[in-house]
C-alpha positions, 0 to 999 in steps of 0.5 A, a space after each residue: 499500499 502506498 505511503 499516503 494511502 497506509 497513513 490515511 487507512 490507519 490514522 485520522 489524517 486524510 490523504 491529503 494531510 498525510 501527503 503535507 506530512 510527508 513533504 514536511 519530514 513528519 514521517 519516518 520508517 524507524 528513524 529515517 525520514 520517508 520523502 518518497 510519496 510512492 513508497 510501498 509499505 511493507 508489512 514488517 515496516 514501522 512507520 512513525 508520525 512526529 515520533 509516534 508509531 502508527 498503529 495498524 488495524 487488526 487483521 480481520 477488520 472491516 475495510 471501508 473504501 470512498 469512491 467518487 463515482 462518475 456519471 454514466 457509471 452503473 453501480 452493478 456487478 454486470 450489465 446486460 446492455 454492455 454499459 460501464 459499471 463501477 467495477 470497470 473503473 475501479 482497481 481489481 483488488 476492490 472486485 469483491 467489494 460491495 457498494 453500499 446503496 446505489 447511485 443511479 447512472 446519471 448521478 455522481 458522488 460519494 459511493 461507499 464500498 466494503 468487504 463486509 456484507 454485514 456493515 453493507 446491510 446495516 449502513 444501507 438499512 441505517 437512518 444515517 444523513 445522505 447529503 446531495 447537491 442537486 439542481 432542478 430545472 425550474 424555481 422552488 414552490 411553496 408545495 415543494 418546500 411544504 412536502 420537504 418540511 413535512 414529508 408527502 405520501 404518493 400513490 403515483 410516484 412514477 414521475 422521475 422513476 426508471 420506465 422499468 421500475 416496478 415501484 409505483 407508490 412511495 412515502 417520503 419522509 421530511 427532509 433532515 435539511 434543505 438549502 436553496 443555494 441559488 435560483 434563476 427563472 429555469 433552474 434551482 440549486 439546492 443542498 438537501 439531507 435525507 435519511 433514506 435511500 429509496 429508489 430514485 427518492 429525489 428524482 421521484 419527489 421533484 418529478 411528482 411537482 413537475 421538475 427534473 433533476 439536472 445534476 445530482 451529487 452526493 457529497 456526504 453519507 453518514 458523515 463521510 464526505 467527499 471533500 476533494 477526492 477527484 472524480 473516479 478515485 478512491 480513499 480508505 476511510 481514515 481512522 476517525 472515520 473507522 472509529 465512527 463506524 466501529 461505534 455505530 456497529 456497537 450501537 446497532 448490535 446493542 440495540 438488536 440484542 435489546 430488541 431481541 430481548 424485548 420480544 422474548 420477554 413479550 412472547 414470555 409474557 404473553 405465553 404466561 397470560 395465556 396460561 393464566 387465562 387457561 387456568 382461569 377458564 378451567 376453574 370457571 368450568 369446573 365451578 359450573 360443573 360443581 354448580 350443576 352436579 349440586 343442583 342435580 343432587 338436590 
């Protein structure tokens, strides 16, 4: 792994910050200053930054990659029409990596990739913020703003959808945030944050109001920002991003255990209640039978 990638992969520094540290002579191999940006870090190397050792991530831990997906590229393994996919663009070492969600063919920006199916699923199903810069072909209306603030349920959400999509209706939660950045007679540029990743969600939302999205770029996913990552380039998570991910997975597992325990207790209480009801019914039936027998005896 190249030196700057190694630093960004194992520390809180970005690759750009790593380049600056290398340039300033702050990175050493044992006691020797490393200024070769292309240096390939070996397994046995001990890298130091400002005299402090870089702690390698433990083997077996999840690996996360941020990819700046270009327009005109599909997020899929194969395309039956022979169109370009992200796996044509990505280095071969990422062939087995799983994309976290989707960005459609005409969209660009942050796409997270991981070698862990568990993490991919957890992130896709999470209510983490997804932030986009978008441009639509008309001014924003009061109806649009109300729907962004309050949410909207559409029985017909086909406007803005792919022509072959089988999803015809959709419920849109209130946007977590929206900002009109500039507006003209025939366009509006917005920054919006949503907490879901439904099929062509933003295109369908604005399509309902007769607006077409001209540009859509995801600039952040769950606090992982695009920043200055060039188009069609990748970077590893920083140490802080890995720390945030580990904390997120820990919370998710804890919440899952609590939910499982609550469900077990609910079922247990339900069975207990049924037994008590059955016992009560049996006692009532017995009392009835005794009463009837006593009447016959008299």
